[in-house]
TIZASE-394700 format. One line per field, with one value per residue (C-alpha): residue number from 1; residue in one letter; x, y, z. Coordinates in steps of 0.05 Angstrom, whole numbers. Layout:
BEGIN
seq = (NUM / ...)
type = (a / ...)
east = (X / ...)
north = (Y / ...)
up = (Z / ...)
END
This chain:
BEGIN
seq = (1 / 2 / 3 / 4 / 5 / 6 / 7 / 8 / 9 / 10 / 11 / 12 / 13 / 14 / 15 / 16 / 17 / 18 / 19 / 20 / 21 / 22 / 23 / 24 / 25 / 26 / 27 / 28 / 29 / 30 / 31 / 32 / 33 / 34 / 35 / 36 / 37 / 38 / 39 / 40 / 41 / 42 / 43 / 44 / 45 / 46 / 47 / 48 / 49 / 50 / 51 / 52 / 53 / 54 / 55 / 56 / 57 / 58 / 59 / 60 / 61 / 62 / 63 / 64 / 65 / 66 / 67 / 68 / 69 / 70 / 71 / 72 / 73 / 74 / 75 / 76 / 77 / 78 / 79 / 80 / 81 / 82 / 83 / 84 / 85 / 86 / 87 / 88 / 89 / 90 / 91 / 92 / 93 / 94 / 95 / 96 / 97 / 98 / 99 / 100 / 101 / 102 / 103 / 104 / 105 / 106 / 107 / 108 / 109 / 110 / 111 / 112 / 113 / 114 / 115 / 116 / 117 / 118 / 119 / 120 / 121 / 122 / 123 / 124 / 125 / 126 / 127 / 128 / 129 / 130 / 131 / 132 / 133 / 134 / 135 / 136 / 137 / 138 / 139 / 140 / 141 / 142 / 143 / 144 / 145 / 146 / 147 / 148 / 149 / 150 / 151 / 152 / 153 / 154 / 155 / 156 / 157 / 158 / 159 / 160 / 161 / 162 / 163 / 164 / 165 / 166 / 167 / 168 / 169 / 170 / 171 / 172 / 173 / 174 / 175 / 176 / 177 / 178 / 179 / 180 / 181 / 182 / 183 / 184 / 185 / 186 / 187 / 188 / 189 / 190 / 191 / 192 / 193 / 194 / 195 / 196 / 197 / 198 / 199 / 200 / 201 / 202 / 203 / 204 / 205 / 206 / 207 / 208 / 209 / 210 / 211 / 212 / 213 / 214 / 215 / 216 / 217 / 218 / 219 / 220 / 221 / 222 / 223 / 224 / 225 / 226 / 227 / 228 / 229 / 230 / 231 / 232 / 233 / 234 / 235 / 236 / 237 / 238 / 239 / 240 / 241 / 242 / 243 / 244 / 245 / 246 / 247 / 248 / 249 / 250 / 251 / 252 / 253 / 254 / 255 / 256 / 257 / 258 / 259 / 260 / 261 / 262 / 263 / 264 / 265 / 266 / 267 / 268 / 269 / 270 / 271 / 272 / 273 / 274 / 275 / 276 / 277 / 278 / 279 / 280 / 281 / 282 / 283 / 284 / 285 / 286 / 287 / 288 / 289 / 290 / 291 / 292 / 293 / 294 / 295 / 296 / 297 / 298 / 299 / 300 / 301 / 302 / 303 / 304 / 305 / 306 / 307 / 308 / 309 / 310 / 311 / 312 / 313 / 314 / 315 / 316 / 317 / 318 / 319 / 320 / 321 / 322 / 323 / 324 / 325 / 326 / 327 / 328 / 329 / 330 / 331 / 332 / 333 / 334 / 335 / 336 / 337 / 338 / 339 / 340 / 341 / 342 / 343 / 344 / 345 / 346 / 347 / 348 / 349 / 350 / 351 / 352 / 353 / 354 / 355 / 356 / 357 / 358 / 359 / 360 / 361 / 362 / 363 / 364 / 365 / 366 / 367 / 368 / 369 / 370 / 371 / 372 / 373 / 374 / 375 / 376 / 377 / 378 / 379 / 380 / 381)
type = (l / h / l / g / q / g / l / v / v / d / a / v / v / g / g / h / h / h / g / v / h / q / v / e / a / g / p / m / v / g / g / e / l / l / s / g / i / p / v / d / g / c / v / t / s / r / g / d / w / a / v / g / g / f / t / r / t / l / f / d / e / c / d / r / l / g / g / y / i / g / a / v / f / d / f / r / c / l / n / v / v / c / v / d / p / e / i / m / k / i / a / v / v / n / v / l / r / e / a / k / v / k / t / l / l / y / t / f / a / e / d / v / v / v / d / n / g / r / v / e / g / v / i / v / l / n / k / n / r / r / t / l / l / t / a / k / t / f / i / d / c / s / g / d / g / d / i / a / v / l / a / g / a / p / y / e / s / g / s / s / k / g / d / f / q / p / v / t / m / i / f / r / m / m / g / v / e / t / a / p / l / l / d / f / m / r / r / h / p / e / n / i / a / v / g / e / n / p / l / i / t / k / t / r / e / e / c / v / e / e / l / v / k / q / g / y / p / k / v / f / f / r / a / e / g / p / l / l / g / s / a / i / a / s / g / e / m / y / p / t / a / l / v / a / a / t / p / v / s / l / q / r / k / e / v / s / l / n / t / t / r / i / a / n / v / d / a / t / r / t / d / r / l / s / e / t / m / p / d / l / l / d / q / v / w / t / c / a / s / f / l / r / r / r / v / p / g / f / e / n / a / h / f / s / g / l / a / p / r / i / g / i / r / e / t / r / r / v / l / g / e / y / v / l / t / i / e / d / v / l / d / a / r / k / r / p / d / g / v / a / k / g / a / h / h / v / d / v / h / g / a / g / d / h / q / l / r / q / p / i / r / n / g / g / s / y / d / i / p / f / d / c / l / i / p / r / g / l / k / n / v)
east = (352 / 345 / 283 / 259 / 240 / 294 / 331 / 397 / 396 / 469 / 476 / 430 / 470 / 534 / 513 / 471 / 516 / 490 / 417 / 389 / 313 / 288 / 222 / 193 / 134 / 106 / 85 / 152 / 227 / 268 / 253 / 270 / 305 / 236 / 215 / 246 / 294 / 370 / 417 / 464 / 532 / 555 / 598 / 643 / 637 / 701 / 664 / 701 / 659 / 663 / 621 / 628 / 603 / 530 / 511 / 546 / 517 / 447 / 461 / 491 / 421 / 379 / 424 / 415 / 337 / 341 / 330 / 399 / 416 / 479 / 517 / 497 / 531 / 484 / 541 / 515 / 543 / 546 / 539 / 473 / 462 / 393 / 353 / 283 / 246 / 200 / 258 / 291 / 230 / 247 / 323 / 324 / 280 / 327 / 392 / 359 / 335 / 406 / 435 / 383 / 355 / 288 / 234 / 170 / 130 / 73 / 104 / 114 / 164 / 122 / 171 / 238 / 264 / 323 / 374 / 428 / 443 / 431 / 371 / 345 / 287 / 238 / 163 / 133 / 62 / 26 / -35 / -1 / -11 / 46 / 110 / 181 / 233 / 305 / 377 / 446 / 448 / 395 / 402 / 355 / 339 / 273 / 299 / 272 / 318 / 253 / 289 / 350 / 305 / 258 / 321 / 342 / 392 / 400 / 379 / 374 / 313 / 307 / 343 / 367 / 303 / 257 / 253 / 251 / 272 / 214 / 176 / 166 / 126 / 165 / 123 / 138 / 118 / 117 / 127 / 180 / 212 / 287 / 306 / 258 / 275 / 353 / 339 / 301 / 357 / 407 / 368 / 348 / 406 / 387 / 333 / 377 / 416 / 491 / 560 / 553 / 614 / 683 / 713 / 666 / 701 / 657 / 607 / 534 / 523 / 580 / 553 / 485 / 519 / 555 / 486 / 455 / 515 / 502 / 434 / 392 / 330 / 375 / 354 / 346 / 302 / 319 / 272 / 321 / 306 / 253 / 217 / 205 / 214 / 159 / 110 / 123 / 109 / 45 / 18 / 22 / 74 / 84 / 149 / 202 / 280 / 285 / 246 / 291 / 274 / 316 / 313 / 284 / 267 / 290 / 244 / 183 / 212 / 194 / 229 / 219 / 207 / 234 / 201 / 142 / 156 / 120 / 171 / 170 / 132 / 153 / 148 / 148 / 79 / 40 / -21 / 18 / 55 / -14 / -40 / 11 / -13 / -65 / -24 / 31 / -14 / -37 / 32 / 46 / -11 / 5 / 78 / 60 / 9 / 65 / 114 / 60 / 43 / 115 / 168 / 180 / 189 / 128 / 74 / 47 / 73 / 33 / 29 / 55 / 63 / 77 / 129 / 102 / 108 / 122 / 194 / 221 / 286 / 296 / 267 / 311 / 388 / 410 / 477 / 532 / 593 / 621 / 580 / 605 / 618 / 608 / 684 / 689 / 647 / 668 / 744 / 732 / 765 / 789 / 796 / 827 / 765 / 721 / 669 / 629 / 641 / 597 / 604 / 542 / 553 / 522 / 449 / 402 / 331 / 287 / 220 / 194 / 253 / 311 / 366 / 437 / 486 / 559 / 607 / 660 / 731 / 761 / 701 / 722 / 689 / 689 / 692 / 643 / 675 / 639 / 631 / 581 / 533 / 539 / 484 / 509 / 493 / 473 / 516 / 483 / 446)
north = (-2445 / -2377 / -2334 / -2269 / -2236 / -2272 / -2203 / -2235 / -2302 / -2305 / -2332 / -2388 / -2409 / -2401 / -2460 / -2504 / -2566 / -2568 / -2568 / -2502 / -2486 / -2422 / -2388 / -2341 / -2296 / -2276 / -2311 / -2309 / -2303 / -2246 / -2188 / -2119 / -2153 / -2158 / -2086 / -2059 / -2014 / -2021 / -2060 / -2011 / -2021 / -2075 / -2034 / -1974 / -1904 / -1916 / -1976 / -2036 / -2095 / -2100 / -2165 / -2236 / -2300 / -2314 / -2242 / -2248 / -2321 / -2289 / -2233 / -2287 / -2322 / -2259 / -2243 / -2321 / -2308 / -2241 / -2194 / -2161 / -2094 / -2084 / -2034 / -1963 / -1898 / -1846 / -1788 / -1766 / -1814 / -1886 / -1945 / -1984 / -2056 / -2054 / -2115 / -2137 / -2155 / -2201 / -2240 / -2237 / -2274 / -2333 / -2323 / -2326 / -2390 / -2423 / -2406 / -2429 / -2496 / -2508 / -2501 / -2549 / -2497 / -2516 / -2463 / -2453 / -2397 / -2363 / -2377 / -2327 / -2334 / -2324 / -2341 / -2371 / -2420 / -2399 / -2427 / -2387 / -2347 / -2401 / -2406 / -2477 / -2470 / -2425 / -2429 / -2417 / -2406 / -2426 / -2467 / -2528 / -2489 / -2480 / -2518 / -2517 / -2514 / -2529 / -2517 / -2509 / -2440 / -2388 / -2333 / -2270 / -2237 / -2210 / -2137 / -2119 / -2165 / -2202 / -2269 / -2231 / -2188 / -2243 / -2280 / -2219 / -2184 / -2108 / -2060 / -1989 / -1958 / -1894 / -1831 / -1806 / -1763 / -1819 / -1805 / -1860 / -1856 / -1854 / -1915 / -1920 / -1953 / -1969 / -1970 / -1977 / -1945 / -1979 / -1949 / -1897 / -1869 / -1862 / -1815 / -1756 / -1767 / -1760 / -1705 / -1663 / -1679 / -1650 / -1583 / -1579 / -1603 / -1556 / -1606 / -1666 / -1687 / -1701 / -1689 / -1704 / -1747 / -1707 / -1756 / -1723 / -1662 / -1649 / -1594 / -1610 / -1600 / -1649 / -1698 / -1699 / -1705 / -1768 / -1792 / -1785 / -1820 / -1884 / -1885 / -1912 / -1880 / -1871 / -1800 / -1764 / -1702 / -1662 / -1622 / -1563 / -1561 / -1517 / -1576 / -1613 / -1557 / -1514 / -1577 / -1588 / -1512 / -1513 / -1576 / -1612 / -1659 / -1681 / -1665 / -1707 / -1703 / -1736 / -1771 / -1826 / -1868 / -1936 / -1980 / -2048 / -2075 / -2048 / -2096 / -2064 / -1997 / -2000 / -1960 / -1965 / -1900 / -1888 / -1826 / -1837 / -1821 / -1823 / -1808 / -1823 / -1888 / -1941 / -1999 / -2053 / -2025 / -2063 / -2020 / -1955 / -1989 / -2013 / -1940 / -1913 / -1953 / -1907 / -1849 / -1881 / -1901 / -1835 / -1810 / -1864 / -1841 / -1762 / -1779 / -1821 / -1766 / -1710 / -1747 / -1760 / -1685 / -1654 / -1696 / -1713 / -1792 / -1801 / -1775 / -1845 / -1886 / -1920 / -1948 / -2023 / -2046 / -2037 / -2067 / -2129 / -2099 / -2025 / -2009 / -1998 / -1962 / -1967 / -2003 / -2039 / -2041 / -2101 / -2088 / -2134 / -2153 / -2098 / -2038 / -2007 / -1933 / -1876 / -1869 / -1944 / -1929 / -1859 / -1877 / -1942 / -1981 / -2050 / -2107 / -2173 / -2205 / -2174 / -2225 / -2178 / -2112 / -2050 / -1998 / -1957 / -1881 / -1857 / -1844 / -1817 / -1801 / -1752 / -1723 / -1686 / -1661 / -1676 / -1724 / -1729 / -1761 / -1770 / -1810 / -1859 / -1831 / -1841 / -1876 / -1944 / -1999 / -2014 / -2085 / -2114 / -2156 / -2220 / -2192 / -2145 / -2199 / -2233 / -2203 / -2186 / -2242 / -2292 / -2356 / -2381 / -2327)
up = (-830 / -867 / -849 / -885 / -947 / -990 / -999 / -977 / -1009 / -1015 / -948 / -965 / -1027 / -995 / -943 / -989 / -977 / -902 / -925 / -920 / -913 / -929 / -894 / -936 / -907 / -976 / -1038 / -1076 / -1055 / -1077 / -1033 / -1057 / -1117 / -1147 / -1141 / -1199 / -1161 / -1187 / -1146 / -1114 / -1083 / -1127 / -1170 / -1147 / -1171 / -1212 / -1248 / -1211 / -1189 / -1115 / -1106 / -1142 / -1120 / -1115 / -1136 / -1202 / -1210 / -1202 / -1252 / -1303 / -1298 / -1307 / -1369 / -1396 / -1390 / -1425 / -1365 / -1352 / -1374 / -1330 / -1294 / -1316 / -1287 / -1264 / -1268 / -1200 / -1149 / -1167 / -1212 / -1212 / -1238 / -1278 / -1284 / -1303 / -1238 / -1274 / -1297 / -1235 / -1199 / -1245 / -1237 / -1160 / -1161 / -1206 / -1173 / -1102 / -1140 / -1166 / -1096 / -1072 / -1020 / -993 / -986 / -946 / -977 / -941 / -873 / -816 / -763 / -700 / -642 / -620 / -569 / -537 / -487 / -459 / -522 / -566 / -613 / -610 / -655 / -691 / -685 / -755 / -774 / -839 / -864 / -831 / -763 / -718 / -729 / -691 / -743 / -710 / -739 / -719 / -749 / -763 / -815 / -797 / -863 / -845 / -857 / -787 / -745 / -723 / -703 / -670 / -630 / -610 / -582 / -543 / -588 / -573 / -631 / -648 / -684 / -727 / -709 / -644 / -650 / -670 / -743 / -795 / -868 / -915 / -941 / -1014 / -1064 / -1130 / -1195 / -1267 / -1334 / -1402 / -1471 / -1452 / -1513 / -1497 / -1555 / -1538 / -1462 / -1474 / -1520 / -1464 / -1414 / -1462 / -1470 / -1402 / -1358 / -1304 / -1283 / -1277 / -1216 / -1235 / -1210 / -1136 / -1131 / -1126 / -1173 / -1229 / -1250 / -1310 / -1312 / -1305 / -1381 / -1393 / -1344 / -1381 / -1446 / -1419 / -1395 / -1465 / -1496 / -1455 / -1487 / -1428 / -1399 / -1333 / -1298 / -1234 / -1238 / -1176 / -1137 / -1142 / -1218 / -1247 / -1273 / -1211 / -1162 / -1194 / -1198 / -1125 / -1106 / -1148 / -1117 / -1183 / -1149 / -1076 / -1039 / -1059 / -1064 / -1132 / -1188 / -1208 / -1272 / -1286 / -1342 / -1329 / -1395 / -1466 / -1505 / -1466 / -1465 / -1387 / -1334 / -1255 / -1217 / -1145 / -1120 / -1071 / -997 / -930 / -874 / -799 / -800 / -755 / -804 / -747 / -727 / -780 / -773 / -788 / -849 / -875 / -868 / -915 / -976 / -1002 / -999 / -1031 / -1087 / -1095 / -1101 / -1155 / -1199 / -1188 / -1212 / -1272 / -1290 / -1281 / -1323 / -1382 / -1379 / -1372 / -1394 / -1468 / -1479 / -1429 / -1467 / -1489 / -1433 / -1385 / -1318 / -1319 / -1247 / -1173 / -1131 / -1092 / -1026 / -991 / -996 / -927 / -916 / -840 / -779 / -728 / -734 / -692 / -658 / -678 / -644 / -688 / -715 / -776 / -773 / -819 / -822 / -845 / -906 / -925 / -915 / -955 / -900 / -916 / -863 / -851 / -824 / -880 / -911 / -955 / -989 / -1003 / -1051 / -1040 / -1012 / -947 / -965 / -917 / -940 / -896 / -903 / -959 / -1010 / -955 / -971 / -948 / -995 / -976 / -1028 / -1012 / -1017 / -1084 / -1110 / -1073 / -1032 / -959 / -925 / -876 / -821 / -801 / -729 / -760 / -776 / -707 / -658 / -591 / -541 / -587 / -610 / -673 / -710)
END
């Protein structure tokens, strides 16, 4: 039984021969894959694919449906995989259907039945009222470790000081003209975040020129640059580290924007998470207006959509039988018991314009051992 936002559907498909059921709290499967944010960590900074299997199957389905742009190097730190979130909604459902996964939408996991460290069942709530679902194995993809924590697993939350990385609202703008945007980047490289990985030996100007050659509207406007920095100082923009534009549809001339942020919100507190929505939407409108006024290529662009949910960077971190260390990531460590790989650098967002980024050694990837996925004290989660 798979429970969650659908973000980690790989585990569902990998076990489809055993009769997998997926419980989804929302109206649609896919989780953050539907937000418009690019998929990070799949391709190393060197350009090598670190993942395969279901992930590539999902991208292939997006490609078949016309919603796949592919890997794009940001000449800052990493390669990102750009997809159309509207197409992704269809692709995820198609792949799950092909794998014969049974899905319950609009269903919330309310409680668990535990016996000596083994979860016997999960009590779910929907319009059919409360139902006990039993299974041999439970995969907690709630994003907050809800099932594991209800079953008694230990966890950490936030930083040692009680800080939480900011929540965000990804939004999209349509009608962005790539040519004038790239020309603006070329003429004003001081505004662009590039060259943060030691693998990149080019100057800022050379990095921006490489971005222009790629031909995509992929850009990070940095808070240290005069464009964004002066806008923050004058109050035209809210404090933020970056304004990140990513192509999601070449046909619609549409990009996603990752920039809004409200820090130090415990998103497991539903009341506090809900309170952020008005301010996040104000930031969306502020940023869209700023881009139309200040950035060539955006003059005639218009707001075209929001992510289906508030983006949450950090809540609980369930402690597995092994906990990945920062050295494991930065040193690109490989393990004989690795069952997954990651290629995303260490990336810790703070309040305002604060952000810590540390690249992986030699632009490689690290292994994630199976023990990372097994909560301490639990036998079948």
